[in-house]
C-alpha positions as CSV (number, residue, x, y, z in Angstrom):
1,M,-6.6,-20.6,74.2
2,V,-7.1,-23.4,71.6
3,D,-10.0,-24.8,73.5
4,A,-11.6,-21.3,73.8
5,R,-11.5,-20.9,70.0
6,L,-12.3,-24.4,68.8
7,G,-14.7,-25.4,71.6
8,R,-14.9,-28.5,73.7
9,H,-17.2,-31.5,73.4
10,D,-18.6,-33.1,76.6
11,Q,-17.9,-36.7,75.4
12,E,-14.3,-36.2,74.3
13,E,-11.7,-37.7,76.5
14,I,-9.1,-35.0,75.8
15,S,-9.8,-31.6,74.3
16,T,-8.6,-30.3,71.0
17,G,-6.1,-28.0,72.9
18,A,-4.7,-31.0,74.8
19,A,-4.3,-32.9,71.5
20,V,-2.4,-29.9,70.0
21,A,-0.2,-29.8,73.1
22,G,0.4,-33.5,72.7
23,M,1.6,-33.1,69.1
24,I,3.9,-30.3,70.2
25,L,5.4,-32.4,73.0
26,N,5.9,-35.3,70.5
27,G,7.6,-32.9,68.1
28,L,9.9,-31.4,70.7
29,G,10.6,-34.9,72.2
30,C,13.3,-35.5,69.4
31,S,12.0,-39.1,69.2
32,D,11.8,-39.3,65.4
33,R,8.3,-40.7,65.7
34,P,5.5,-39.7,63.4
35,L,2.2,-38.6,64.9
36,T,0.7,-42.0,64.3
37,L,3.0,-43.3,67.1
38,T,2.2,-40.5,69.6
39,P,0.6,-43.1,72.0
40,Q,3.9,-44.9,71.9
41,F,5.8,-41.7,72.7
42,F,3.5,-41.0,75.7
43,A,3.5,-44.6,77.0
44,H,6.1,-43.9,79.7
45,K,5.5,-40.2,80.3
46,P,3.9,-38.7,83.5
47,L,0.8,-37.6,81.7
48,D,-0.8,-36.5,85.0
49,L,2.0,-33.8,85.3
50,L,2.0,-32.9,81.6
51,F,-1.8,-32.7,81.4
52,R,-4.1,-33.8,84.2
53,E,-5.1,-36.9,86.2
54,G,-6.8,-39.5,84.1
55,V,-5.1,-38.8,80.8
56,R,-3.8,-41.9,79.1
57,A,-1.4,-42.4,76.2
58,E,-4.0,-44.2,74.0
59,M,-6.2,-41.1,74.0
60,F,-3.7,-39.5,71.6
61,N,-4.6,-41.9,68.8
62,R,-4.5,-41.1,65.1
63,F,-8.3,-40.6,65.0
64,K,-8.3,-37.9,67.6
65,L,-5.2,-36.2,66.2
66,G,-6.7,-36.4,62.6
67,R,-9.9,-34.7,63.8
68,T,-7.9,-32.1,65.6
69,L,-6.0,-31.2,62.5
70,E,-9.3,-30.8,60.6
71,E,-10.8,-28.6,63.3
72,T,-7.8,-26.3,63.2
73,Y,-8.2,-26.1,59.5
74,R,-11.9,-25.2,59.7
75,Y,-11.2,-22.5,62.2
76,G,-8.3,-21.1,60.1
77,C,-4.7,-22.3,60.6
78,A,-3.2,-18.9,59.9
79,L,-5.7,-17.1,62.1
80,L,-5.2,-19.5,65.0
81,L,-1.4,-19.2,64.9
82,S,-1.5,-15.4,64.6
83,E,-3.8,-15.2,67.7
84,L,-1.6,-17.5,69.7
85,A,1.6,-15.8,68.6
86,L,0.2,-12.3,69.5
87,S,-0.7,-13.4,73.0
88,V,2.7,-15.1,73.5
89,C,4.6,-12.1,72.2
90,S,2.6,-9.8,74.5
91,Q,3.2,-12.1,77.5
92,E,6.9,-12.5,76.8
93,G,7.7,-9.0,75.8
94,I,8.9,-10.0,72.3
95,D,10.2,-7.2,70.2
96,T,8.1,-7.3,67.0
97,R,9.7,-4.3,65.3
98,F,11.5,-6.4,62.6
99,N,9.3,-9.0,60.8
100,H,11.3,-11.5,58.7
101,L,9.5,-13.2,55.9
102,D,10.5,-16.2,53.8
103,T,9.1,-19.5,52.3
104,T,10.2,-23.1,52.1
105,S,8.8,-26.2,50.6
106,F,8.1,-29.6,52.1
107,A,8.6,-32.6,49.9
108,L,5.8,-35.2,50.3
109,T,5.8,-38.9,49.5
110,G,2.8,-41.0,48.7
111,D,-0.6,-40.3,47.1
112,Y,-2.6,-37.3,48.3
113,V,-6.3,-37.3,48.0
114,P,-7.7,-34.1,46.4
115,D,-9.8,-32.2,49.0
116,S,-13.4,-31.4,48.3
117,D,-12.8,-28.0,50.1
118,E,-12.0,-25.5,47.4
119,H,-9.9,-23.5,49.9
120,A,-7.5,-26.4,50.7
121,I,-4.0,-26.3,49.2
122,A,-3.1,-28.3,46.1
123,I,-0.3,-30.9,46.8
124,T,1.5,-30.7,43.5
125,H,4.9,-30.4,41.8
126,G,6.7,-27.0,41.8
127,Y,10.1,-25.5,42.2
128,S,11.7,-27.7,44.9
129,K,13.9,-26.0,47.5
130,D,14.6,-29.5,48.9
131,H,16.1,-30.4,45.5
132,R,13.5,-33.1,45.0
133,P,11.6,-32.2,41.8
134,D,10.4,-35.8,41.5
135,L,8.2,-35.3,44.6
136,K,5.0,-33.3,45.1
137,Q,5.2,-30.6,47.7
138,A,3.5,-28.0,49.9
139,V,4.9,-24.5,50.5
140,L,5.1,-22.9,53.9
141,E,5.2,-19.2,54.4
142,L,6.7,-18.1,57.7
143,M,7.2,-14.7,59.3
144,V,9.3,-14.5,62.5
145,S,10.5,-11.8,64.9
146,Q,14.1,-10.7,64.9
147,D,14.0,-11.2,68.7
148,A,14.6,-14.9,69.2
149,G,13.0,-15.9,65.9
150,V,9.5,-16.4,67.3
151,P,6.9,-17.2,64.7
152,L,4.4,-14.4,64.2
153,M,2.6,-15.8,61.2
154,S,2.5,-18.9,59.0
155,K,0.5,-19.9,56.0
156,S,0.5,-23.0,53.8
157,W,0.3,-22.6,50.0
158,D,0.0,-24.7,46.9
159,G,3.1,-26.7,45.9
160,N,3.6,-24.6,42.8
161,A,3.1,-21.2,44.4
162,S,5.8,-18.7,43.6
163,D,7.6,-16.5,46.2
164,T,6.8,-13.4,44.2
165,Q,3.1,-14.1,44.5
166,I,3.3,-15.0,48.1
167,F,5.3,-12.0,49.1
168,Q,3.0,-9.7,47.2
169,E,-0.1,-11.0,48.9
170,R,1.6,-10.9,52.3
171,A,2.7,-7.3,51.8
172,Q,-0.9,-6.3,51.0
173,A,-2.2,-8.2,54.0
174,L,0.2,-6.5,56.4
175,L,-0.8,-3.0,55.4
176,A,-3.6,-2.7,58.0
177,T,-1.6,-4.5,60.7
178,F,1.5,-2.3,60.4
179,Q,-0.4,0.9,60.0
180,G,-2.5,0.1,63.1
181,S,0.5,-0.9,65.2
182,P,1.3,1.5,68.1
183,T,5.0,1.0,67.4
184,P,6.8,1.0,64.1
185,R,7.0,-2.4,62.4
186,Y,9.2,-3.2,59.4
187,L,9.1,-6.0,56.9
188,V,12.3,-7.8,56.0
189,A,12.6,-10.3,53.2
190,D,14.8,-11.5,50.4
191,A,14.9,-10.2,46.8
192,K,11.6,-11.8,45.8
193,L,9.8,-9.1,47.8
194,Y,11.1,-6.3,45.6
195,S,9.2,-6.2,42.3
196,E,7.3,-3.6,40.2
197,D,4.0,-5.4,40.8
198,N,4.6,-5.2,44.6
199,A,5.8,-1.6,44.6
200,A,2.4,-0.1,45.4
201,N,2.2,-2.2,48.6
202,L,5.8,-1.6,49.6
203,K,5.4,2.1,49.3
204,K,3.0,2.0,52.2
205,L,5.2,-0.3,54.3
206,G,8.5,0.1,56.0
207,F,10.6,-2.5,54.3
208,I,14.2,-3.8,54.1
209,T,15.1,-6.1,51.2
210,R,17.9,-7.2,49.0
211,I,17.7,-5.6,45.6
212,P,17.5,-8.4,43.0
213,G,20.7,-9.1,41.1
214,T,18.6,-9.3,37.9
215,L,17.6,-5.6,38.3
216,K,19.7,-3.5,36.0
217,L,19.9,-0.5,38.3
218,G,20.9,-2.7,41.1
219,T,24.0,-3.9,39.3
220,Q,24.7,-0.4,37.9
221,V,25.1,1.2,41.4
222,I,27.8,-1.3,42.4
223,G,30.2,-0.1,39.7
224,P,30.3,3.5,40.8
225,A,30.5,2.5,44.4
226,L,33.7,0.5,43.7
227,T,35.1,3.4,41.7
228,W,34.3,6.1,44.4
229,N,35.8,3.9,47.1
230,T,34.1,6.0,49.8
231,W,33.3,3.1,52.0
232,Q,32.0,3.5,55.6
233,R,33.2,0.9,58.0
234,L,30.5,-1.1,59.8
235,D,32.9,-3.5,61.6
236,E,36.2,-5.2,60.8
237,T,34.7,-7.3,58.0
238,T,31.9,-5.2,56.6
239,R,31.8,-1.9,54.7
240,Y,29.0,0.0,53.0
241,Q,28.1,3.0,50.9
242,P,24.7,4.7,51.0
243,I,23.0,5.9,47.8
244,E,19.8,7.9,47.5
245,V,17.6,6.7,44.6
246,C,14.1,7.0,43.3
247,H,12.9,3.7,41.9
248,Y,9.4,2.3,41.2
249,G,8.1,5.7,42.3
250,M,9.6,5.4,45.8
251,A,12.3,7.5,47.3
252,Q,14.7,4.9,48.8
253,R,18.0,4.5,50.5
254,W,20.1,1.8,48.9
255,L,23.2,0.5,50.7
256,V,26.0,-1.1,48.7
257,V,27.4,-3.6,51.1
258,W,30.8,-5.3,50.9
259,S,31.9,-8.0,53.4
260,Q,34.8,-10.3,53.7
261,A,32.5,-13.3,53.8
262,S,30.9,-12.2,50.5
263,L,34.3,-11.7,49.0
264,E,35.3,-15.3,49.9
265,R,32.1,-16.6,48.4
266,A,32.6,-14.5,45.3
267,Q,36.2,-15.8,44.9
268,A,35.1,-19.4,45.2
269,S,32.2,-18.9,42.8
270,V,34.2,-17.1,40.1
271,N,37.1,-19.5,40.4
272,N,34.8,-22.5,40.0
273,A,33.1,-20.9,37.0
274,A,36.4,-20.1,35.4
275,K,37.6,-23.6,35.9
276,R,34.5,-25.0,34.2
277,E,34.9,-22.6,31.3
278,A,38.6,-23.5,30.9
279,E,37.7,-27.2,30.6
280,A,34.9,-26.4,28.1
281,S,37.2,-24.1,26.0
282,D,39.9,-26.7,25.9
283,K,37.5,-29.2,24.4
284,Q,36.2,-26.6,21.9
285,L,39.8,-25.8,20.7
286,F,40.7,-29.5,20.5
287,H,37.8,-30.1,18.1
288,M,38.5,-26.9,16.2
289,Q,42.1,-28.0,15.7
290,A,40.8,-31.1,13.9
291,Q,39.0,-28.9,11.3
292,R,40.5,-27.6,8.1
293,F,39.6,-24.1,6.8
294,E,39.7,-22.9,3.2
295,T,41.1,-19.5,4.1
296,P,42.9,-18.0,7.2
297,S,40.0,-15.5,7.6
298,Q,37.5,-18.4,8.0
299,A,39.7,-19.9,10.7
300,Q,39.9,-16.6,12.5
301,E,36.1,-16.0,12.2
302,A,35.4,-19.5,13.7
303,L,37.7,-18.8,16.6
304,A,36.1,-15.4,17.2
305,V,32.6,-17.0,17.4
306,V,33.8,-19.4,20.1
307,A,35.8,-16.7,22.0
308,K,32.8,-14.5,22.1
309,K,31.2,-16.9,24.6
310,W,34.1,-16.8,27.0
311,H,33.5,-14.8,30.1
312,Y,36.7,-15.5,32.0
313,H,39.3,-16.2,29.4
314,Q,40.9,-14.7,26.3
315,G,43.1,-15.9,23.5
316,A,46.8,-16.3,24.5
317,A,48.3,-17.6,21.2
318,C,47.0,-18.4,17.7
319,E,48.9,-20.0,14.9
320,L,47.8,-21.2,11.5
321,S,49.5,-24.0,9.6
322,A,49.1,-24.6,5.9
323,H,48.2,-28.1,4.5
324,K,48.6,-28.3,0.7
325,R,46.2,-30.5,-1.3
326,Y,47.5,-32.2,-4.5
327,G,45.6,-33.4,-7.5
328,K,47.0,-37.0,-7.3
329,K,47.2,-39.5,-4.6
330,G,50.5,-40.7,-3.1
331,R,53.7,-38.8,-2.3
332,P,53.8,-35.5,-4.3
333,T,56.6,-34.8,-6.7
334,A,57.8,-31.5,-8.2
335,D,55.5,-32.1,-11.1
336,T,52.3,-33.0,-9.0
337,P,49.7,-30.3,-9.6
338,L,48.6,-28.3,-6.5
339,K,44.9,-28.4,-6.0
340,G,44.6,-26.0,-3.1
341,T,45.7,-25.1,0.5
342,Q,43.7,-25.6,3.7
343,W,44.5,-24.1,7.0
344,Q,44.6,-25.6,10.5
345,L,44.1,-23.5,13.6
346,H,46.3,-23.9,16.8
347,A,45.0,-21.7,19.6
348,Q,45.5,-21.4,23.3
349,V,43.6,-19.5,26.0
350,R,44.6,-17.9,29.3
351,P,42.6,-16.5,32.2
352,D,41.5,-12.9,31.8
353,T,43.0,-11.9,35.1
354,E,41.7,-8.3,35.0
355,R,38.2,-9.4,34.3
356,L,38.3,-12.1,36.9
357,E,39.4,-9.7,39.6
358,A,36.7,-7.2,38.6
359,L,34.0,-9.8,38.7
360,K,35.2,-10.9,42.2
361,R,35.0,-7.4,43.5
362,H,31.6,-6.8,41.9
363,K,30.1,-10.1,43.2
364,A,31.5,-9.4,46.7
365,C,29.0,-6.5,46.9
366,F,25.2,-6.7,47.3
367,V,22.6,-4.0,47.5
368,L,20.0,-3.5,50.2
369,G,17.0,-1.2,49.7
370,T,14.8,0.4,52.2
371,N,12.2,3.3,52.3
372,I,12.7,3.8,56.0
373,G,14.3,7.2,56.8
374,P,17.6,7.5,58.6
375,A,15.9,9.2,61.5
376,L,14.1,5.9,62.2
377,L,16.8,3.5,61.3
378,S,20.5,4.1,60.8
379,D,22.5,2.5,58.0
380,A,24.0,0.1,60.5
381,E,20.5,-0.9,61.8
382,V,19.3,-1.5,58.3
383,I,22.2,-3.9,57.6
384,A,21.8,-5.6,61.0
385,G,18.1,-6.0,60.3
386,Y,18.7,-7.7,57.0
387,K,21.4,-10.0,58.4
388,A,18.9,-11.1,61.0
389,Q,17.0,-12.8,58.1
390,A,19.0,-15.8,59.3
391,Q,16.3,-16.1,62.1
392,V,13.7,-17.4,59.6
393,E,16.2,-19.7,58.0
394,G,16.9,-21.1,61.5
395,G,13.2,-21.8,61.9
396,F,13.1,-23.7,58.6
397,R,16.1,-25.8,59.7
398,F,14.3,-26.6,62.9
399,L,11.1,-27.7,61.1
400,K,13.1,-29.8,58.6
401,D,15.4,-31.5,61.2
402,P,15.4,-35.3,60.8
403,L,14.6,-35.7,64.5
404,F,11.5,-33.5,64.2
405,F,8.3,-35.5,64.2
406,V,7.2,-34.4,60.7
407,S,10.3,-35.3,58.8
408,S,7.9,-37.1,56.5
409,L,4.3,-35.8,56.3
410,F,2.2,-38.9,56.5
411,V,-1.4,-37.5,56.3
412,T,-3.1,-37.8,53.0
413,K,-5.8,-35.0,53.1
414,P,-4.6,-31.5,52.2
415,C,-6.6,-29.9,54.9
416,R,-4.9,-32.1,57.5
417,I,-1.5,-31.2,56.0
418,Q,-2.4,-27.5,56.5
419,G,-3.3,-28.2,60.1
420,L,-0.1,-30.2,60.6
421,L,2.1,-27.4,59.2
422,M,0.4,-25.0,61.7
423,V,1.1,-27.4,64.6
424,M,4.7,-27.6,63.4
425,T,5.0,-23.8,63.6
426,L,3.4,-23.9,67.1
427,A,6.2,-26.3,68.1
428,L,8.7,-23.8,66.8
429,L,7.0,-21.1,68.8
430,V,7.3,-23.0,72.0
431,Y,10.9,-23.9,71.2
432,S,12.0,-20.4,70.4
433,V,10.3,-18.8,73.4
434,A,11.7,-21.5,75.8
435,Q,15.2,-21.0,74.3
436,R,14.9,-17.2,74.7
437,R,13.8,-17.6,78.4
438,L,16.7,-19.8,79.2
439,R,19.3,-17.5,77.5
440,R,17.9,-14.4,79.2
441,E,18.1,-16.1,82.6
442,L,21.7,-17.3,82.0
443,A,22.6,-13.7,81.1
444,R,20.6,-12.2,84.1
445,H,22.4,-14.5,86.6
446,N,25.7,-14.2,84.7
447,V,26.1,-18.0,84.7
448,T,26.9,-20.6,82.0
449,I,26.4,-24.3,81.3
450,P,28.8,-26.6,79.5
451,N,28.3,-27.0,75.7
452,Q,28.9,-30.1,73.6
453,I,32.7,-29.9,74.0
454,N,32.4,-29.1,77.7
455,H,33.2,-25.4,77.3
456,P,31.0,-22.8,79.1
457,T,28.3,-21.1,77.1
458,H,25.6,-18.6,77.9
459,R,23.8,-19.1,74.6
460,P,23.0,-22.9,74.4
461,T,20.5,-24.2,72.0
462,L,17.4,-25.8,73.5
463,R,18.1,-28.9,71.5
464,W,21.3,-29.3,73.4
465,V,19.6,-28.6,76.7
466,F,17.1,-31.4,75.9
467,Q,19.9,-33.8,75.5
468,V,21.6,-32.7,78.7
469,L,18.3,-33.3,80.6
470,E,17.9,-36.9,79.3
471,G,17.9,-39.6,81.9
472,I,15.6,-37.9,84.4
473,E,12.9,-40.4,85.5
474,R,9.9,-40.2,87.9
475,V,9.9,-43.4,90.0
476,R,6.6,-44.2,91.8
477,L,6.9,-46.2,95.0
478,M,4.4,-47.7,97.5
479,V,5.5,-46.9,101.0
480,D,3.2,-48.0,103.9
481,G,0.2,-48.1,101.7
482,Q,0.9,-44.6,100.2
483,V,2.2,-43.7,96.8
484,R,5.3,-41.6,96.7
485,D,7.0,-40.1,93.7
486,L,10.8,-39.7,93.5
487,I,12.7,-37.9,90.8
488,T,16.0,-39.7,89.8
489,G,18.8,-38.9,87.4
490,L,19.4,-35.3,88.5
491,N,22.9,-33.8,88.8
492,A,24.3,-30.3,89.4
493,V,24.1,-29.2,85.7
494,K,20.5,-30.5,85.3
495,I,19.4,-28.8,88.5
496,K,21.0,-25.5,87.5
497,I,19.1,-25.6,84.1
498,L,15.8,-26.6,85.7
499,R,16.0,-23.8,88.2
500,L,16.5,-21.3,85.5
501,F,13.1,-22.2,84.1
502,G,11.3,-20.9,87.2
503,E,9.3,-22.0,90.2
504,Q,6.7,-24.0,88.3
505,V,9.3,-26.3,86.8
506,C,11.1,-26.6,90.1
507,R,7.8,-27.9,91.7
508,V,7.5,-30.6,89.0
509,Y,11.0,-31.8,89.6
510,Q,10.7,-31.5,93.4
511,L,13.4,-28.9,93.6
512,A,13.7,-25.8,95.9
513,A,13.5,-22.7,93.7
514,G,17.0,-21.2,93.1
């Protein structure tokens, strides 16, 4: 499909499609080699099986791969990925009803040459999700299916692009796609999706999002929900309350959701914040104790100014001690004139238990918003759809894994970086589809394979399967003047896994189909 879109040249030793496939193989090989070492990665691989007869490792050199990245950029990285993903989803029967959107940033080291193409991204500083504000970066937008986390769309952005801007443009771009879809499609994203500027686009889409905690109405609906206590049980650890609202000109269904996991996070967060405030307040009171005030009211006012900033504590005890000032130096006598009196403050604080518990209960709740009617999606399906946002987070973890071949982006031209980010997403596409196939076959045959601690599992990760399959070699022998290939390193577990991948894989590994 890549060759059909980018074309082939008569004089090239390997096509652009083969070069893309080679980069994906390198990335999935868990070899921790950058693309510049792709020939080294392929040095001992059976390229005749992976590609065709006559393909050699040195054909995957940095010049060919660099030109390939530029060709994918000229065609349109986002367009190419979308076309490939659409075909794969159709072939594999991927459910594309829920579309999960998010962004991440890739920190880049080195100098990056500004691209003459005005459409190329700008490698620059921005908000770093990698917590490396010292490095320049590029931002990757990714949309995946809820079914197996298969990438449906990706696009690279300037390093300083904001999520709000990205989500707004994506929502607008998806209008025609969703409206022209033969089946309902819904957009799922985090709180950055929900903004007044994006409301016009969201009104025409079916969306599920988390209502921003900075939105006043979002926090206001949690209080009544806690007061009403009319929770509906989703499962043993999750409860919710539906509320009908009209906001940003849209009739919506908001769900106030409470979960045990959220409560534990809220307790840890509030307790840590209270601990930090206690340490700060102790220092404030220590320094205040060293001061002298002219009147008791001045001391009380100074304490009130400090206490006003406390969120988790309140005054426990407050005492004032008088210090007389005399007109002469030395020990005073009965005749020594009194010049005045100064006051010293002694205060203590204690945790505001009632407020702390209220904050924990409030922070244990979050609000989901959707404009999808209950006839199309039940409350439980809305919550499950949002929780599946972890699929896109899993995709980012895969792309940023230290063993992945782009752990450090080494190319210097922005257009090549855009091409490389697209190839990375293609590798995630292959990985997620292969993992889905394997898990479906395990479920269909009702069999398991051993996991990392030798317990049976029917949902292994493909990364673990790759590790299980290590040690398989093709040995080429000369027998009576004829070349014979033998596959070594197989055992019962490896054979079971290979047979689950189908007849074509069995032929490669010289196995009878299971």
